[in-house]
C-alpha positions in Angstrom: -31.0 -70.3 25.5 -29.7 -68.3 22.5 -26.1 -67.8 22.6 -24.7 -64.3 23.2 -22.4 -63.1 20.4 -19.0 -61.7 21.7 -16.7 -59.4 20.0 -13.2 -58.6 21.2 -12.1 -55.0 20.1 -8.6 -53.9 21.2 -5.6 -52.0 20.4 -3.2 -49.4 21.9 -4.9 -46.7 19.8 -7.5 -45.7 22.4 -9.3 -43.0 20.4 -9.6 -45.4 17.5 -10.7 -48.2 19.8 -13.5 -46.0 21.5 -14.7 -44.8 18.1 -15.1 -48.3 16.9 -16.9 -49.4 20.0 -19.3 -46.5 19.7 -20.1 -47.3 16.1 -21.0 -50.8 17.0 -23.1 -49.7 19.9 -25.0 -47.2 17.6 -25.5 -49.6 14.8 -26.2 -53.1 16.4 -29.6 -53.0 18.3 -29.4 -54.6 21.8 -25.6 -54.3 21.9 -23.5 -53.3 25.1 -19.8 -52.7 25.7 -17.9 -54.3 28.6 -14.8 -52.8 29.6 -12.1 -53.5 32.4 -10.0 -50.4 33.2 -6.6 -51.6 34.4 -5.3 -48.2 35.0 -5.9 -48.4 38.8 -4.5 -51.9 39.0 -1.5 -50.6 40.9 -3.9 -49.6 43.6 -5.2 -53.2 43.8 -8.4 -52.6 41.8 -9.7 -53.4 38.2 -12.8 -51.3 37.4 -15.5 -52.8 35.2 -18.2 -50.9 33.4 -21.0 -51.9 31.1 -22.7 -49.5 28.8 -24.8 -49.2 25.9 -25.3 -46.4 23.3 -27.2 -44.3 25.8 -24.7 -44.5 28.6 -23.5 -46.6 31.6 -25.6 -49.4 32.7 -23.5 -50.9 35.4 -20.1 -50.2 37.1 -18.2 -52.0 39.8 -15.0 -53.6 40.9 -13.9 -56.9 39.2 -14.3 -60.0 41.4 -11.1 -61.6 40.4 -8.1 -61.1 42.7 -4.8 -59.4 41.7 -2.7 -62.7 41.7 1.0 -61.6 41.9 -0.2 -58.0 41.1 -1.4 -59.3 37.8 -4.4 -57.3 36.6 -5.0 -59.4 33.5 -5.5 -62.5 35.9 -8.3 -60.4 37.5 -9.7 -59.6 34.1 -9.5 -63.4 33.2 -11.5 -64.4 36.4 -14.2 -61.6 35.9 -14.7 -61.6 32.2 -16.6 -64.9 31.5 -18.9 -64.6 34.7 -19.8 -61.1 33.6 -20.5 -62.3 30.0 -22.6 -65.1 31.4 -24.6 -62.7 33.3 -25.2 -60.6 30.3 -26.3 -63.8 28.3 -28.7 -64.8 31.1 -30.5 -61.4 31.1 -31.7 -62.2 27.5 -31.8 -58.4 26.9 -28.3 -58.2 25.1 -27.7 -59.2 21.5 -24.2 -58.4 21.2 -21.4 -57.9 23.8 -18.5 -55.8 22.8 -15.5 -56.4 25.0 -13.3 -53.2 24.7 -9.9 -54.5 25.8 -7.8 -52.1 27.9 -4.8 -50.5 26.0 -2.2 -53.2 26.4 -4.3 -56.2 26.8 -3.6 -58.8 24.0 -6.6 -60.2 22.1 -5.0 -63.7 21.9 -5.2 -64.4 25.6 -8.7 -63.1 26.0 -9.9 -65.0 22.9 -8.6 -68.2 24.4 -10.2 -67.4 27.7 -13.6 -67.2 26.3 -13.5 -70.2 24.0 -11.8 -72.5 26.5 -14.4 -71.8 29.2 -16.8 -74.3 27.6 -19.7 -72.1 27.8 -22.8 -72.9 25.8 -24.1 -69.4 26.3 -21.3 -67.4 24.6 -20.0 -67.4 20.9 -16.9 -65.4 20.0 -17.8 -64.0 16.7 -15.1 -61.6 15.9 -11.6 -60.1 17.0 -11.0 -56.6 15.8 -7.9 -54.3 16.5 -8.7 -50.5 16.0 -6.0 -48.7 14.1 -5.2 -45.0 13.5 -2.8 -45.3 10.6 -0.9 -42.2 11.7 0.1 -44.0 14.9 1.3 -47.4 13.4 4.9 -46.4 12.8 5.3 -44.4 16.0 3.9 -47.3 18.0 6.0 -49.9 16.1 9.1 -47.8 16.6 8.6 -47.3 20.4 11.0 -49.6 22.4 9.8 -48.2 25.8 8.7 -50.7 28.3 4.8 -50.6 28.9 5.6 -49.5 32.5 7.5 -46.4 31.2 4.3 -45.6 29.2 1.9 -46.2 32.1 0.4 -49.1 30.3 1.9 -52.1 32.1 -0.8 -54.7 33.4 1.4 -55.7 36.3 4.6 -54.8 38.0 6.3 -57.7 36.4 5.1 -56.7 32.8 8.3 -56.4 30.7 6.6 -56.2 27.3 7.4 -53.2 25.2 5.0 -50.8 23.4 6.3 -52.0 20.1 6.0 -55.7 20.6 2.7 -55.3 22.2 1.3 -53.3 19.3 2.7 -55.8 16.7 1.0 -58.6 18.4 -2.3 -56.8 18.6 -2.2 -55.8 15.0 -1.1 -59.1 13.5 -3.4 -61.3 15.5 -6.8 -59.8 14.5 -8.3 -60.7 11.2 -10.2 -57.5 11.0 -8.7 -54.0 11.4 -11.2 -51.1 12.2 -9.5 -48.1 10.7 -10.2 -44.7 12.3 -8.0 -41.9 10.5 -9.1 -39.2 12.7 -10.0 -35.7 11.2 -7.3 -35.8 8.4 -7.1 -38.2 5.5 -4.7 -41.1 6.2 -1.3 -40.6 4.7 -0.6 -43.2 1.9 2.8 -44.2 3.4 1.0 -45.1 6.7 -1.6 -47.1 4.8 1.1 -48.9 2.7 2.8 -49.9 6.0 -0.3 -51.1 7.5 -1.1 -53.2 4.4 2.4 -54.7 4.4 2.4 -55.6 8.1 -0.9 -57.5 7.9 -1.7 -58.1 4.2 -4.4 -60.8 4.9 -6.5 -58.5 7.3 -9.8 -57.1 6.3 -9.8 -53.3 6.7 -13.0 -51.6 7.5 -13.5 -47.9 8.2 -15.0 -47.2 11.5 -17.8 -45.3 10.1 -18.6 -48.0 7.4 -21.8 -49.9 7.6 -19.8 -53.1 7.0 -18.2 -52.9 10.4 -20.8 -54.7 12.3 -20.9 -57.6 9.7 -17.2 -57.9 9.8 -17.2 -58.1 13.6 -19.7 -60.9 13.7 -18.5 -62.9 10.8 -17.0 -65.7 13.0 -13.6 -66.4 14.5 -11.5 -69.5 14.8 -9.1 -69.4 17.7 -7.1 -72.5 16.6 -6.6 -71.1 13.1 -5.6 -67.7 14.6 -3.0 -69.4 16.7 -1.7 -71.4 13.9 -1.3 -68.3 11.8 1.0 -66.7 14.4 3.0 -70.0 15.3 6.6 -69.6 14.1 6.5 -73.0 12.3 3.6 -72.0 10.1 3.0 -68.3 10.4 1.4 -66.6 7.4 4.3 -64.1 6.9 3.9 -61.2 4.5 5.2 -61.4 0.9 7.5 -59.1 -1.1 6.1 -55.6 -1.5 7.1 -52.1 -2.4 4.6 -49.2 -2.2 4.8 -45.5 -1.2 8.3 -45.9 0.0 7.6 -48.8 2.2 9.2 -52.1 1.5 8.9 -55.7 2.6 11.8 -58.0 1.9 11.4 -61.9 2.1 14.7 -63.7 2.7 14.9 -67.4 2.4 17.7 -69.9 2.4 18.2 -73.6 3.3 21.8 -73.3 4.5 22.2 -72.8 8.4 23.5 -69.7 10.0 26.9 -69.6 11.6 26.1 -68.9 15.2 28.9 -66.4 15.9 28.4 -64.4 12.8 24.7 -64.1 13.2 25.0 -63.1 16.8 27.4 -60.4 15.9 25.1 -59.1 13.3 21.9 -59.1 15.5 21.9 -55.4 16.3 22.2 -54.3 12.8 19.6 -56.8 11.6 17.2 -55.7 14.3 17.5 -52.0 13.5 17.4 -52.6 9.7 13.5 -52.6 9.6 10.6 -51.4 11.7 9.3 -54.9 11.9 10.9 -58.2 11.3 9.8 -61.8 12.0 10.1 -65.5 10.9 11.9 -68.6 11.6 15.5 -69.8 11.4 18.1 -72.4 12.3 21.6 -72.4 13.5 24.4 -74.8 12.5 25.2 -75.8 16.1 21.5 -76.3 17.0 20.2 -78.1 14.0 17.3 -79.8 15.5 15.7 -76.5 17.1 13.3 -74.3 15.2 14.0 -70.8 16.4 11.6 -67.9 16.1 12.6 -64.3 15.2 10.5 -61.4 16.5 11.7 -57.9 16.3 10.0 -54.4 16.7 11.1 -51.1 18.2 14.7 -51.9 18.0 14.4 -55.0 20.2 14.7 -58.6 19.2 13.2 -61.6 20.8 14.8 -65.1 19.8 13.2 -68.2 21.3 13.0 -71.9 20.7 9.8 -72.9 19.1 10.5 -76.7 19.7 12.0 -79.2 17.2 11.8 -79.0 13.4 9.6 -81.9 12.2 12.7 -83.5 10.5 14.2 -84.0 13.9 11.2 -86.0 15.2 10.7 -89.7 14.7 8.1 -90.7 12.2 5.6 -91.9 14.8 5.5 -88.3 16.4 4.2 -86.9 13.2 0.7 -88.2 14.0 0.7 -85.9 16.9 1.5 -82.7 14.8 -1.4 -80.5 13.6 -2.2 -80.7 9.9 -1.2 -77.0 9.5 2.2 -77.6 10.8 2.7 -80.7 8.6 1.5 -78.7 5.6 3.9 -75.8 6.1 6.7 -78.3 6.6 5.9 -79.9 3.3 6.1 -76.6 1.6 9.6 -76.0 2.9 10.9 -79.6 2.6 14.5 -80.0 1.4 15.8 -83.4 0.6 18.8 -83.0 2.9 17.6 -80.7 5.6 13.8 -81.4 5.7 11.8 -78.5 6.9 14.8 -76.6 8.4 14.8 -73.3 6.7 15.6 -69.6 7.0 12.5 -67.6 6.4 12.7 -64.0 7.7 10.6 -61.0 6.7 11.6 -57.4 7.0 9.1 -54.5 6.7 9.9 -50.8 6.9 9.8 -47.4 5.2 13.1 -46.8 3.4 14.1 -50.4 3.4 17.7 -51.0 2.3 17.1 -54.5 0.6 20.5 -54.8 -0.9 22.6 -54.1 2.2 20.2 -56.2 4.4 20.5 -59.2 2.0 24.1 -58.9 1.9 24.4 -58.9 5.7 22.1 -61.9 6.0 24.1 -63.9 3.4 27.2 -63.1 5.3 25.9 -64.9 8.3 25.5 -68.2 6.6 28.0 -71.1 6.7 30.7 -70.6 4.0 31.1 -73.3 1.5 34.1 -74.8 3.3 32.1 -74.7 6.6 29.1 -76.1 5.1 31.1 -79.0 3.5 32.2 -80.1 7.1 28.6 -81.4 7.7 26.6 -81.6 10.8 29.4 -83.1 13.1 31.5 -80.0 12.5 28.6 -77.7 12.7 27.8 -78.8 16.2 31.4 -78.0 17.4 31.2 -74.4 16.3 31.5 -72.1 19.3 28.1 -71.4 20.8 26.9 -67.8 20.6 23.1 -68.0 21.6 23.3 -69.7 24.9 22.7 -66.5 26.9 19.4 -65.8 24.8 18.2 -69.5 24.6 19.6 -71.3 27.9 19.5 -68.4 30.3 20.8 -69.3 33.9 17.6 -69.1 36.2 
């Protein structure tokens, strides 16, 4: 049986998302859109609809149970069987999975590709974008529950961090600017946040080709992993700036912790990897949006692993480490990127530099570094 092409199309910008779905349905013969509506999940149901360019073909309740009130769990349980049913019908050429507002494409892409089905082929992941809403969404620190967009009662994500992940995961952005022409500042911000993305206007003929050009789940995951993420480069356009800050010297834990609020609020979006003097073996990820910062351990630096363990490390990780390799510190590095309108590079760089070990502290070496008062225990080693 010929495989069914599947495209994931998501994003918090609902009008732009729906416009992109409609465009694909009108331009690709034999295409249908599958959508799971999670707005009624608090009532215990997830509603599923299947439609084509002419209207609704099927509607019902997802079969998957709401485990721990998790609507996304029900979506996962129902998505692949429904796609298999469409594939078996042999009347559908393309299935466009329109993700509900706060559903992140990474999880759904991995569900489809890990199911092992020989009948399904994930050919594209797109995020629909209204350029005028990029900064408002990126600056919104509200919890999804406050915005009525939570997928479960326990969903603690914010609008900003959810939108950032939706935007940065997809290799193709479907641009729907609404009735007015997009503002140059909004377009510059979008380009700097995700410079490697292919941007396609929703009304363009190329949208269908971009949606079905192919998608590599493993490569997409590698692009977002803190150890080897493809971070933006220095840029400055239309009042929007991106600053790349790199250093090999470790951070002083206390001074960095004291500066976290100022650093987090210095840019609309910041991300990267860093290391602390008192935790020299731990690769730490930096992920900030909407005035909120998430700092997490991303495992050990490669320099902290025995040589035999390197054989188990993916090639992309080893390549990234080689680019950062330092004769003394190995792949340990500070690599943080800040993007924002009105970015104050000078003050930001000065603040970051002040958080590094001083010459005297650095001269003490790793034994003295590890004795520095810990400051990140509450973030990295929370008491359960």
